[in-house]
N, C-alpha and C positions, 0 to 999 in steps of 0.2 A: 680369352680373359684369364689372367693368372692371379688367383686369389690366395697368395701366400700369407698376406697379412689381412686378417679380417677386422672390420671396425669393432670398436668397443660399444657394447649396448648395455644401457642401464635404465630399465623402466621404473626403478624404485622398488621399494619393499611393499609387499602386500599389506593392506590395512583395512580397518573398519571405519565406517562413517555412519552417522545417523540419517534416517530418511529425510530428504530435503536439503541435506548439506552437500558441499562440494569438497574436492581435494585436488591437489596438483600432483600429476604423475611425472616420472622421469627426472632429468637433471638439466643443468645448464647446457646450452648448445655447444658443440665443438665445430671448429672450422673445417670445411671440406666434407661434411656429412649431410645427408638428407634423412628426414625422419618421416615415417608413415605409421600411424596408429590405427588399429581396428579393434572393435567397431567404432565408427566415426560419430554415430548419431547422438552420443552423450558426451562429446568433447567440444570445447570451444574452438579448437583448431587442430585437426588431426595431422598437420604437417610441422607442428612445433615440437621441439625436444621435450618440453615440459607443459603440456596442455592442462587446462582445468577440466576435470571430469565431474559430471553431475548425474551419475547413474540412479535409477529408481529401484533397481533390483541388483543383487550381487552380480558383478560383471568381471570377466577375465579379459583384460586388454592385452593385445599383442603389439609390440614395437619392432619395426623393421628399420635398421640403420644401414644405410648404403654409403660407401665411400666413393671418391672420385673415379676409382677404377671399375665401379659397378659391382664390387664385392659387397655382400650384405650378410647380416647376422640378425637373428630374431630371438627375442626373449619376451616374457610375459609378466604381468602383475595382476593380482586379483583385488578388487575392491568389494568388500562385503558391506551390504547395506542393512543396518539394523533398524528395527521399528522404534518410533518414539512412543512413550506412554499415551494411552487414549484417555485424556482428561477432559471432561466436559465443563461447561459453565452453566450457571443458572441463577435464578432469583429466589430469594427466601423472604419470609415474612419480615415486616418492619420490626425494629427494636426501639427502645428509648435510650437516650444518652444515660450512661451509668449502669445499664443492664449488662449482665454477663451471660453469654450464650455459647453453646458448644455446636460446632459444625463438623460434619463428617463427609469424606469422599466415599460415595458408594461404589462398589465394584471390587474386583479382585486385584490387589496390589501387592501380592507376595513378592518379597525381594526388592521392593522399591523403597526409596528414601523420600522424605518430604521436607519442605521448608515453607512455612506459612508466613504471610505478611498481612497485617491488618492496617489498611491505609488510614482509617479513622478511629483506630482503637489500639489497645495494648493486648498482646498475646499473654495469656495467663498460663504459666507452666511451660511445658515442652512444646516446641513448634515443629518437632521432627517426627510426629506420628500421623497416622491417617486421619485422626480427628484433632481438633484444636478448640481451645476455649478462649474467647475474646471478651474483653471489657470495652464497651464502646464509649469513646470520650468526646466525640465531635458530632454535631448534628448535621444532617444533610444526606445527600446520596453518597453511598460508600461502596467500596470494593474490598473483598477479602481474596487474596491471591494464594494459590497453592501450587508451588513448583514441585513437580514429581519427577524423579530420576529412576530409570529402570536399571536392571543388572548390566546392561550394555553401556551404561553411562549416558544414555540419551534422555533428554529432558523435555517436558512440556509443562505449560502453566494453565491451570484452570482458574476461573474467576467466579466468585459468588457476589451477586449484586444485592444490595439492600438499602434501606433508608433508616438512618438513626434519627428519630424524632426527639425534639426537646422534651424533657420531662415536665409534665404539667404540675403546677403547684396549686394547692388549695389554701385559700386564706380562710382561716376560721376566726369567727368573731365571738366574743362573749356577750351575752345579752344581760 
């Protein structure tokens, strides 16, 4: 076998993804080449030029490209898997329509950004802090959403469940 001309191999550039995400490796296929990726267990098809990867931990993938003469070349790409924020969900005490209440995410969130959304209320002031103040405007079961993004750019959403009760009215009569 005379391997004067080696195949071109392009596994793509190393990249970072968030835990639970996928990424596509490699490039478009070229005629006359075969592709073999390792490790195989976190790829949708280890014989494609551009498989979908779904690693659960940082993984270095090796691509072997072989031409019709049996000549081959190997290159690699690393996919770094970054964690998503750990944001819980919970239930809080009921409120009344018209009430204003402050909610806080407990835990360590240094370097994180926040975006709050009150489905049955209006955020009062900033919605980009670890705590938020909401004026409840609608009665019934409700949800307050907290989207948290860490320094890796990975996001997760926590939910706070509550019930906004109608404000009771008292009719006073004069005697």
